[in-house]
FIMI-753507 format. One record per residue (C-alpha): residue number from 1; z, y, x. Coordinates in steps of 0.25 Angstrom, whole numbers, padded with zeros to 4 digits. Layout:
FIMI-753507
> NUM	Z	Y	X;
...
//
This chain:
FIMI-753507
> 1	0057	-0150	-0077;
> 2	0053	-0143	-0092;
> 3	0039	-0142	-0095;
> 4	0031	-0130	-0089;
> 5	0020	-0122	-0096;
> 6	0010	-0114	-0087;
> 7	0008	-0100	-0090;
> 8	-0003	-0092	-0082;
> 9	0002	-0081	-0073;
> 10	-0005	-0071	-0082;
> 11	0001	-0076	-0095;
> 12	0015	-0076	-0089;
> 13	0013	-0061	-0084;
> 14	0009	-0058	-0099;
> 15	0022	-0064	-0104;
> 16	0030	-0058	-0095;
> 17	0024	-0043	-0097;
> 18	0025	-0045	-0112;
> 19	0040	-0048	-0110;
> 20	0042	-0035	-0103;
> 21	0033	-0026	-0110;
> 22	0040	-0030	-0123;
> 23	0054	-0028	-0117;
> 24	0050	-0014	-0115;
> 25	0045	-0012	-0101;
> 26	0033	-0003	-0098;
> 27	0020	-0008	-0094;
> 28	0023	-0005	-0079;
> 29	0036	-0012	-0078;
> 30	0032	-0024	-0087;
> 31	0018	-0026	-0078;
> 32	0026	-0025	-0065;
> 33	0038	-0034	-0071;
> 34	0029	-0044	-0076;
> 35	0020	-0046	-0063;
> 36	0033	-0048	-0054;
> 37	0039	-0059	-0064;
> 38	0026	-0066	-0066;
> 39	0022	-0065	-0051;
> 40	0035	-0072	-0048;
> 41	0034	-0083	-0059;
> 42	0020	-0085	-0054;
> 43	0025	-0087	-0040;
> 44	0036	-0098	-0044;
> 45	0046	-0087	-0042;
> 46	0055	-0090	-0055;
> 47	0068	-0082	-0052;
> 48	0059	-0069	-0052;
> 49	0049	-0074	-0063;
> 50	0051	-0076	-0078;
> 51	0066	-0078	-0076;
> 52	0067	-0063	-0072;
> 53	0062	-0058	-0086;
> 54	0075	-0059	-0093;
> 55	0083	-0052	-0082;
> 56	0072	-0041	-0083;
> 57	0074	-0040	-0098;
> 58	0089	-0040	-0097;
> 59	0088	-0029	-0087;
> 60	0080	-0021	-0097;
> 61	0089	-0024	-0109;
> 62	0101	-0019	-0101;
> 63	0094	-0006	-0098;
> 64	0093	-0009	-0083;
> 65	0079	-0008	-0081;
> 66	0069	0003	-0086;
> 67	0057	-0003	-0094;
> 68	0049	0010	-0095;
> 69	0051	0013	-0080;
> 70	0041	0020	-0072;
> 71	0042	0019	-0057;
> 72	0039	0032	-0049;
> 73	0033	0032	-0036;
> 74	0039	0042	-0026;
> 75	0029	0042	-0013;
> 76	0032	0054	-0003;
> 77	0022	0050	0007;
> 78	0032	0043	0016;
> 79	0032	0028	0019;
> 80	0043	0027	0008;
> 81	0038	0026	-0005;
> 82	0047	0025	-0017;
> 83	0047	0020	-0032;
> 84	0057	0025	-0042;
> 85	0057	0013	-0051;
> 86	0063	0020	-0063;
> 87	0073	0009	-0066;
> 88	0061	-0001	-0069;
> 89	0059	-0016	-0062;
> 90	0054	-0014	-0049;
> 91	0041	-0020	-0049;
> 92	0034	-0008	-0056;
> 93	0040	0001	-0046;
> 94	0034	-0008	-0034;
> 95	0020	-0008	-0041;
> 96	0021	0008	-0041;
> 97	0025	0009	-0027;
> 98	0016	-0002	-0020;
> 99	0003	0006	-0019;
> 100	0010	0017	-0012;
> 101	0019	0007	-0003;
> 102	0006	-0001	0001;
> 103	-0002	0013	0004;
> 104	0009	0018	0012;
> 105	0010	0006	0020;
> 106	-0003	0005	0024;
> 107	-0003	0020	0029;
> 108	0011	0020	0037;
> 109	0012	0005	0040;
> 110	0025	0004	0032;
> 111	0030	0010	0019;
> 112	0041	0007	0009;
> 113	0042	0007	-0006;
> 114	0056	0010	-0011;
> 115	0058	0007	-0026;
> 116	0071	0013	-0032;
> 117	0078	0010	-0045;
> 118	0071	-0002	-0049;
> 119	0076	-0014	-0056;
> 120	0073	-0027	-0048;
> 121	0072	-0042	-0053;
> 122	0059	-0046	-0045;
> 123	0056	-0053	-0032;
> 124	0050	-0045	-0020;
> 125	0038	-0053	-0016;
> 126	0029	-0045	-0026;
> 127	0031	-0032	-0018;
> 128	0027	-0038	-0005;
> 129	0016	-0046	-0010;
> 130	0011	-0033	-0016;
> 131	0010	-0027	-0002;
> 132	0006	-0040	0006;
> 133	-0006	-0039	-0004;
> 134	-0009	-0025	0001;
> 135	-0009	-0031	0016;
> 136	0005	-0025	0018;
> 137	0018	-0031	0022;
> 138	0029	-0029	0013;
> 139	0045	-0031	0013;
> 140	0053	-0028	0000;
> 141	0068	-0029	-0003;
> 142	0078	-0024	-0013;
> 143	0093	-0027	-0017;
> 144	0096	-0033	-0029;
> 145	0111	-0033	-0036;
> 146	0124	-0038	-0029;
> 147	0123	-0054	-0029;
> 148	0124	-0057	-0015;
> 149	0136	-0058	-0007;
> 150	0134	-0054	0008;
> 151	0135	-0064	0019;
> 152	0151	-0068	0020;
> 153	0154	-0060	0007;
> 154	0156	-0066	-0007;
> 155	0153	-0056	-0016;
> 156	0139	-0050	-0021;
> 157	0135	-0038	-0014;
> 158	0121	-0039	-0010;
> 159	0109	-0043	-0018;
> 160	0098	-0053	-0017;
> 161	0091	-0043	-0010;
> 162	0077	-0049	-0009;
> 163	0068	-0047	0003;
> 164	0052	-0049	0002;
> 165	0042	-0048	0014;
> 166	0027	-0049	0013;
> 167	0016	-0050	0023;
> 168	0001	-0050	0019;
> 169	-0009	-0060	0023;
> 170	-0024	-0059	0024;
> 171	-0027	-0073	0016;
> 172	-0016	-0080	0007;
> 173	-0003	-0077	0002;
> 174	0006	-0065	0008;
> 175	0018	-0070	0017;
> 176	0029	-0066	0007;
> 177	0044	-0069	0006;
> 178	0054	-0063	-0003;
> 179	0068	-0069	-0004;
> 180	0082	-0064	-0008;
> 181	0092	-0062	0003;
> 182	0102	-0070	-0005;
> 183	0103	-0084	-0003;
> 184	0094	-0085	-0016;
> 185	0088	-0075	-0026;
> 186	0098	-0074	-0037;
> 187	0088	-0077	-0047;
> 188	0087	-0092	-0041;
> 189	0102	-0094	-0044;
> 190	0100	-0088	-0058;
> 191	0090	-0100	-0060;
> 192	0098	-0110	-0054;
> 193	0109	-0106	-0064;
> 194	0100	-0107	-0075;
> 195	0096	-0121	-0071;
> 196	0111	-0125	-0069;
> 197	0107	-0128	-0054;
> 198	0116	-0127	-0042;
> 199	0113	-0117	-0030;
> 200	0111	-0121	-0016;
> 201	0123	-0119	-0007;
> 202	0123	-0105	0000;
> 203	0118	-0097	-0011;
> 204	0129	-0091	-0018;
> 205	0144	-0089	-0020;
> 206	0153	-0090	-0033;
> 207	0160	-0078	-0038;
> 208	0172	-0081	-0029;
> 209	0163	-0082	-0017;
> 210	0162	-0097	-0015;
> 211	0149	-0104	-0012;
> 212	0143	-0109	-0025;
> 213	0131	-0118	-0029;
> 214	0134	-0114	-0044;
> 215	0123	-0105	-0048;
> 216	0131	-0097	-0059;
> 217	0142	-0095	-0050;
> 218	0133	-0090	-0038;
> 219	0127	-0080	-0049;
> 220	0141	-0076	-0053;
> 221	0146	-0075	-0038;
> 222	0136	-0070	-0026;
> 223	0123	-0075	-0019;
> 224	0123	-0077	-0004;
> 225	0112	-0071	0006;
> 226	0103	-0080	0012;
> 227	0106	-0084	0027;
> 228	0120	-0078	0027;
> 229	0122	-0064	0035;
> 230	0106	-0063	0037;
> 231	0103	-0063	0022;
> 232	0115	-0054	0020;
> 233	0110	-0045	0030;
> 234	0096	-0044	0025;
> 235	0101	-0042	0011;
> 236	0110	-0030	0015;
> 237	0097	-0024	0022;
> 238	0090	-0025	0009;
> 239	0102	-0018	0001;
> 240	0101	-0006	0012;
> 241	0085	-0005	0012;
> 242	0082	-0008	-0002;
> 243	0095	-0002	-0008;
> 244	0102	0009	0001;
> 245	0090	0015	0009;
> 246	0082	0016	-0003;
> 247	0093	0023	-0011;
> 248	0094	0013	-0022;
> 249	0105	0002	-0026;
> 250	0111	-0009	-0017;
> 251	0113	-0023	-0024;
> 252	0127	-0020	-0027;
> 253	0124	-0006	-0032;
> 254	0114	-0013	-0042;
> 255	0123	-0023	-0047;
> 256	0134	-0012	-0049;
> 257	0124	-0004	-0057;
> 258	0118	-0015	-0064;
> 259	0132	-0022	-0067;
> 260	0125	-0036	-0069;
> 261	0118	-0047	-0062;
> 262	0109	-0050	-0075;
> 263	0099	-0038	-0075;
> 264	0090	-0034	-0063;
> 265	0096	-0024	-0054;
> 266	0091	-0010	-0051;
> 267	0090	-0006	-0036;
> 268	0078	-0003	-0027;
> 269	0068	-0010	-0018;
> 270	0061	-0007	-0005;
> 271	0048	-0012	-0001;
> 272	0041	-0010	0013;
> 273	0027	-0011	0016;
> 274	0021	-0013	0029;
> 275	0006	-0013	0035;
> 276	0004	-0023	0045;
> 277	-0009	-0017	0051;
> 278	-0001	-0004	0052;
> 279	0010	-0010	0059;
> 280	0001	-0018	0069;
> 281	-0008	-0007	0071;
> 282	-0013	-0006	0085;
> 283	-0007	-0020	0089;
> 284	-0015	-0033	0091;
> 285	-0018	-0042	0080;
> 286	-0019	-0042	0065;
> 287	-0004	-0043	0059;
> 288	-0009	-0051	0047;
> 289	-0017	-0061	0056;
> 290	-0004	-0062	0065;
> 291	0005	-0065	0054;
> 292	-0004	-0076	0049;
> 293	-0002	-0083	0063;
> 294	0013	-0083	0060;
> 295	0011	-0087	0046;
> 296	0002	-0099	0052;
> 297	0012	-0102	0062;
> 298	0023	-0104	0051;
> 299	0014	-0113	0041;
> 300	0010	-0120	0054;
> 301	0025	-0125	0055;
> 302	0025	-0130	0041;
> 303	0033	-0118	0037;
> 304	0030	-0110	0023;
> 305	0028	-0096	0023;
> 306	0036	-0088	0012;
> 307	0030	-0087	-0002;
> 308	0020	-0099	-0001;
> 309	0027	-0106	-0013;
> 310	0026	-0094	-0020;
> 311	0011	-0091	-0018;
> 312	0008	-0106	-0020;
> 313	0016	-0105	-0034;
> 314	0008	-0092	-0036;
> 315	-0005	-0100	-0034;
> 316	-0001	-0111	-0044;
> 317	0003	-0101	-0054;
> 318	-0009	-0093	-0054;
> 319	-0018	-0106	-0055;
> 320	-0010	-0115	-0065;
> 321	0000	-0104	-0072;
> 322	0015	-0103	-0071;
> 323	0024	-0114	-0075;
> 324	0035	-0108	-0086;
> 325	0045	-0118	-0091;
> 326	0050	-0118	-0106;
> 327	0061	-0108	-0104;
> 328	0052	-0097	-0096;
> 329	0042	-0098	-0108;
> 330	0053	-0096	-0118;
> 331	0058	-0085	-0111;
> 332	0045	-0078	-0110;
> 333	0042	-0080	-0124;
> 334	0055	-0076	-0129;
> 335	0054	-0063	-0121;
> 336	0040	-0060	-0126;
> 337	0044	-0062	-0140;
> 338	0059	-0055	-0140;
> 339	0058	-0046	-0128;
> 340	0073	-0041	-0124;
> 341	0078	-0047	-0137;
> 342	0076	-0061	-0131;
> 343	0088	-0057	-0121;
> 344	0098	-0060	-0132;
//
């Protein structure tokens, strides 16, 4: 292992924001992107941290994301709230829609936020964590671009199609999971390819539809859904709900429009917010207290709640700083100094 340098969460945020401001993003976009990338690095989610900066900048250089996008909130007073992302990255659009989404869920018990025409590169746990911080449960999903073969197939059709859920807790970290419906997120395979390390079996097919443990071959072929037909069905559900139903692109549409897997895809996102107290109104027991009984029973068997490692990494980072290696520091320095010219 190479030598690591400890950088505070705040300092990393300043470095990342300076990169996006230098590249030409407006303050609204740069601030939102920075918080997501910094949060991922803070939480030990390397595949969505500093690693994502270059992809974001390449997407900008290719003209596939709007650096001066100004999302627009469209609220007609129903349970469905919409944000037109204006071709910008998704975090700024979510930030704009969050207050209206939370208020509507508290009023009605259930509300949905539809984000259209956004460019997506990030994890989904920030969305559901933002809802749990307001005492709401949340479910978030989006398509990607076609990199995953359906169960029984051999060619890319579905996206990695992440799904995230969050449940609020009165004390301690929320119950949160966020996972790709593919066997693994594509970013994890990209990191293994960079490190020249093999894939576990069952993750990918090569370009000829044969099972492979070669990371580069997997990137050229197709990922597999997790759990066979079960993951394939859930992934298809996400294509329908967060693509077809909201009038936005499916994963195959997104790839056809973009024409490459080297840039961030443009499509939509769907976030659902639930008020546990409204759903449980008139019934015995406090839903948050009852949930704790379930969580305690899980932990009592020696099992782990999802997100525990990420929350532990967050606590370490906030206390000790974030460990960055020489390559990561060099990348940050190069993009701060040279901006888009550093892309070569």
